[in-house]
C-alpha positions, 0 to 999 in steps of 0.5 A: 737814791737808786742809781743805775749808771755812772760816768767817769771824767772821760764820759765813759758809762758804767752799769751799776750791778750789785752792792759788795760792801758798805762802811763809814764813808758809804756804800760800795757797788760792783760796776761794769764799764759798758765800753769794754766790759771791765769791772770796777768798784763804785763808792757812793759818798755822802752828799756834800755841803753846798758852799764853795769853800767845802766844794774846793776842799773836796776837789783839792783832796780828791786831786791829791788822792788821784795822784796816788798810784802804787801796787799796794794802794787802791787805784782811784780812776775818777772822783765825782764831786757832784757838780759834773753830773748834777743828777748823780751824787758824789762818788768814786770809781776805783779798781775792784779788789775781789779778795775781801778785806784784811778784817775778813782775813783776820776774823778767819785766822782767829776762827782757825786759831792759827798765828801767821808765821814770821815770814808771812808777817814780814811780807805783809808788813813790807807791803803795807809799809811800801804802800803807806810810804807812797800814800804819805808822799801825797797826803795823810791817810787819816783812817787806817784800819783792817777794814780799809786794807783790801786783798787782790791777787794775794796783794794787800791794797790800802784804800780809802786814803784821803776820804776822811778829809774828803767826806769832812769837806763834803758833809761837815759830819764829824761824828764818824771819823773824829774830824778826819782823824780815823776810827776810835780803835786806831786813833793816836793819842794826839788825834783825840786832842784834835791836833793836826794830821801827821804821818805819825798818826798814820804810823800809830794806826798802822802799828795797831793794825800790825799788832792785830796781824801779829797777835790776832787780838786788838792791842787793848781789851775793850768791851765790844760796845765801848764808848769813845771815852773808854777808847780815848782812855786806853789810847792816852793812858794804857800800855798794851801787852807786848805782842810777843807775850800774846804770840811767843813765836814772834821775833823780838824785832817784830815786837819791838817795831810794833811797840815803837809804832804805837808809842804814845809820845811823838818823839819816841814813835817812828818818824818815817816808814823807811825807819820801820822798813830798816828795823824790820830788816834786822830779822834778815841779819845772819844768826850768830852764836850769841843769838839766844842770849841777845834775844833773851836780853831783848825780851827783858828790855821790852818788859822793862820798857813796857813797865816804865811806859806804864809807870809814866802813863799812870803819872801822866794820868794822875797829873791830867786828873789833877788838872781837870779837878783844878779846872772844875773847882775854878769853874765852880768858884767863878760861876757860883761865887765870883760872877754873882758877886760881880753882877751885884757889884756892877749893878751897884757901880752903875747906880752909885753916883758917888763912889765905886766898888773896886772888884779885882779879877780872880788871881790863882795859883796852882791850888788856890783862887782869890779876889778882893774888893775895896768898898766906898766905905774903904772896907776891904773884903777878901775871898779866897778858896784853896783846893784840897789835895790828897798829898797835903793830908798824909798824917801819922796816926797811931796804929791800933795794935802795933807788932813788936819792933813796929812803929806805933804810928802809920802814915795814912791819908786823913782827908777832911770830911764834914762830920754832919753828912760825911761828905768829902771836902774838895775845897775850903776858904772864906769871904771876910772883911779886914776884921776877920768877920764873914763866912767860911766856904766849903765845897763838898763832894757830890758823888751823883754829880760832876760838880760839888755843893757849896756850903757856908759856915757862920761861926761864933763863940759858944755862950759858955766861953765868951768871957775868955774869948775875944773873937767877934761874932760871925768870925772866920776860921783861918786856913790853919784852923780849918782842919781841926775845927771842921771836926768839932762842928758836930759836938759841944765845943768852944765855938758854935758853927751854923752850916747852911747852903751857899746863899748869895743873898747873905753874901750880898747883905754882908757886902752891903753892911761893910 
């Protein structure tokens, strides 16, 4: 849409001149007020959705944004929701900042290879803290980044506050800003979990911006076209290098403040901007004879804290991976085994006039899932699957060539593998009746697929050993036997095992025969 002229809330007209920028929230133009010749900026917003609810959300957030007025924040003169001047789109008229963006400034500093001195950093940090404190007294910014900090007459001007929510309300297009939570390089851990907007999310994003100002580098080393998942992983599980390691000129105070601003856990992150201001002011304390020793201790304290955070995050990552793995196994057990059986049972119960199959819901512990059914014949069939975890298969095995005075055994992971195809077993279990007859179930890893592959084992006693073995035909290996017996399925053994893909038809036949 080509626009030549726009209007403010008082009916003043503005002539659209040239485009001066564009970003995630729209194009920006330089405009001239026809009544007095003053210059302003015009930001064209995406078309809003038509429902009254979204229009009201747009207006409410716009009203809050118009109340923001501070020397370090952008002055929004007028926000058009698209209804007053029906031939015009949604837009914002705001003051014109002609000094470029902080992103441009950082790119030039990096090109020059010049770190900002501590005094300059303090001046910039305090301006941004003051501006954000005022913004957060009205609303949450939601998209702090160097692109949204402009420079005007050597002052830093924070802009685009509230636009994340305004555009969400207007367009219902969440792809750009994660439901108003910001840009991926600056999104706090809780933002990736779609938690409520808070001041602490703004503090985290500004901490990432402070990090760039202090080091001329982003906090995380990520490829230029990294995916959202890669950024999510960094924000959730990686501890950035402390800023003073990248810029040795930084004071301990600046490094500590930045690291506390970007803490993963909310209870460790700053709660207010005044706390940040107070801690930055520690650099103004008079120097003492102990200054060097104190700085030395502070450096070591930061290193120890960083190492501890890395250790904690690694443990949290492992815990989350286990949880996701367990959810995946549960999903496969439910979808591939339980639901088809339930469908079969439901159909039988619908058609049977004399007796029902009583199928229990899935019961679960941390590492196993089970169910059972009572048939009209009074037979009981149980189904149970256990997840295999690495920590359950640490075994002492002989060392091949032990050194003198060394133990002849070593503790090593001996994860169960199905010998016929060398696939790792993710979970194992059985479906059996009260006599121990049925099938063993194995879930095998498929490295090319997110989900594993189920197989069934049908076991019987080898014909050479039937005289001294009284196990029934098609018996089930108990959980205590599986680790050992799985290794024997390939060769000649007391038992013969037939391996087949999961066959719900055979399971239905087994149920029917009981």
